[in-house]
N, C-alpha and C positions, 0 to 999 in steps of 0.2 A: 333386165335380169342378167343378161350376158355381161354387161358392164360390171355389175356387182361381183360376179364370179371372177372376173379378171382382176378386180381390186383385191378380193380375198386371196386369190392365188399369189398376187404380188406381195401382199403382207406376209403370207406364210413363207415365201421365198426369202424375203428380207430377214425374217426372224431366224430362219435356218442358217443364213449367212452369218448373222451376228453370233449365234450359238457356236457355230464352227470356228469363227474368229476368236471367240473367248477361250474355247478349248485349246486352240493352237497357241494363243498367247500364254495361257497357263503352262502348257507343256514347255514352251520356249523358256519361260521364266524359271521353271523348275529345273530345266536342264542346265541353265546358266549358273545356278547356285553352287558355290564351292564350299568344301569342308575346311575345317581348321588345318588339317594336314596339307591340303592343296594350297591353302593360303600361305603356310610356312614355306612350302617348296617354291611357290611363285615368287615370294620376296627374296628367298635365298638365291634363286636362279637369276633374278633381275638385278639385284644389287650386290651379290656376293658377300653378304654380311652374316653375322651370327645372331640368331633370334634369341633375345633375352627373356621376352615375355610376350604372351599373346592371350587376349581375352575378347569375348564377344560383347559388343555394345549395341543393343537394338539389332539392326540388320547389318551391322558392320563389324569388322575386326580391328581392334586396337593392338598394334604390334610395336614392340620395342626392339630395335635392331642395333647391334654394336658393329661398327666397322672401323678398324684401326683403333684410335683412341677416342673416337667420337660415338655418341649415342643418338639414335634418331627415333622419332615417334611417327608411325605411319598409320593412317586410317585407310582401310581397304574395304571396298564394298563387297558384301557377301554375294550379291547378284552381279555376276559378270567379272568380278575381280578388279574393278577400276580403282585407281589410287585417288582417294578423295583429298588427302592432305599428307604432307611430308615435311616434318620439322626437326631441326637439330635441337637436342635438349642441352641444358646448361651443363658445364663441366662437372659440377658437384654431383650430378646424377650418374656419371659414367662409372657404374660398377662400384662406386664409392659413396659412402654416406658421410655427411658432415660429422666431425667428431663432437661428442658432447663436451660441454664446458665443465669446469671443476665443480661449480655449484650443483649441477645436475648429478654429477657423479657422487658428490657428498650426500645428496638426498637419497640416492639409490643405496649407498652404504649404510646410512642411518636406518633405512627401512629394513635392511637385511640384519644389521647388528646394532641395536640401539646402544649408544655409548659415546665416549669422547674420541673424536678423530685426532690422534696425536700428530700424525704426519701423513702426507700424501705426495707422491711423485709419479712422473710419467715413466713407464717402462715398456719393454717389448716382450710380449708373451706369445710364444709360438708364432713368431714372425708377424704379430699384429700389435698395433698400438693399444696400450692399456694404461690404467692408473692403478698404482699399488698404495694401499693405505694401511696404517696401523691404528687399530681401535682399542681403547682401554674399556673393558667391560668388567665391572666388579674387580676381582683380583687377577683376571686374565687379560692377556694381550692377544688380539686377533689380527692376523694379516689377511687382507682381502685384496684380490686383484679383479678389476672390472674392465671389460672390453670397452675401449674408448668410443667405439661406433655404435654398438648394439646396446650397451648398458648391462650386458649379461655378466653375472659373477662367475668368473672362470677358474678362480682358485680361492680356497679359504683354509687357513691354518690357525689353530688355537694353541697358543703357548701358555701352558698353565704355570702360574707363578707359585712354586712350592715353598712352603714355610720351612725354614731351617730345621733340621732334625735335632731335637734335644730331649733327653730323658730327665736330666737333673733339673730341679728348680733352682732359682738363684739362692734360696735359703740353704739348700743342700750343698751347693757349691761353696758357699761361705763357710759352712761348718767344716767341710773337708779342708779348705784353705787354712782355717784357724788352727786345725789340728797340726798342719804342717808348719805354720808360722804364726804362733800366738801374737795377738796384738789387737788393734782397733781397725775395723774395716773402714777404709776411706772411700772406696768406690768399687763398683763391679760392672762389667760390661760383657756382652756376648759377642764373640768374634768367630770368623770363619777363615780357614786357610786351606792350602793343599793337603794338610795333614788331617783336616776335618774341622768340626766346630768345637769351640771351647769357651770357658768362662775365664776372664782375666780379673782376678781379685787383687785389689791394691790394699795392702795392710801397713798401717803405721805402727812401728815397733816402739817399745819403751825407750830405746836408746836414740831415738830420733831418725833412725833410718826407715826407709820405706821398701817393703817387699812386694814384688808383682808375681802373683802365683797363677799359673795357667792350669785350669782343671778341665779335663776332657768332659764334654757336655753329655756324653752317653755313658761312658764307663766310670767316670768319677776319678780317673787316674790323675795324679799330679804330674803334669807334663814337664814343667820347668819352674824354677824360682829365680828371679833376677832381683838385683838390689839397686836402689837409687839413693846414693849417700846424701 
């Protein structure tokens, strides 16, 4: 009986020790867990670099750090702050994205403005590399500038192609020209100049000469008459 009591007491003591150890282990683990802010400070203090990105992956921190012109990827344990891995990333990842090629840029442009891409060239927009394209859409020409790295449309301008202003019809212009210079109309064309738009009516006279009569396209005024012998 005494022996059984001794064994029971030993078992209880062992159980108490295990429970105590488990509690202590849990407390120690909890006390060693570090926050994101602590992870940032730890890496900055240890490597004197600039933290570009930090995210939690399972029970670890994945950290991108820039130092000089190089970019490093660091895996840091949440429990204890141990460095699990330290790798230098490829040069293309150092704060710079690879530039999109022309075909991808054209796809972006066509998605934004369906039409015919008349021209495309590389430009600098606000100190960044970009592509500038001219797109023909119906009667309008649209200038689009696309960021060469992100594919973002950073500038768009629509140049409306306006039809020349003319109030007179060709028939009305012909009648005015014939009143000025009777004969047979050989040809008529619509012209534009710094003076404005006008009709040029060519009239063959009975004497074999040819008169070129300029008729203002809006007012109907006879602007000039010239002769071709």
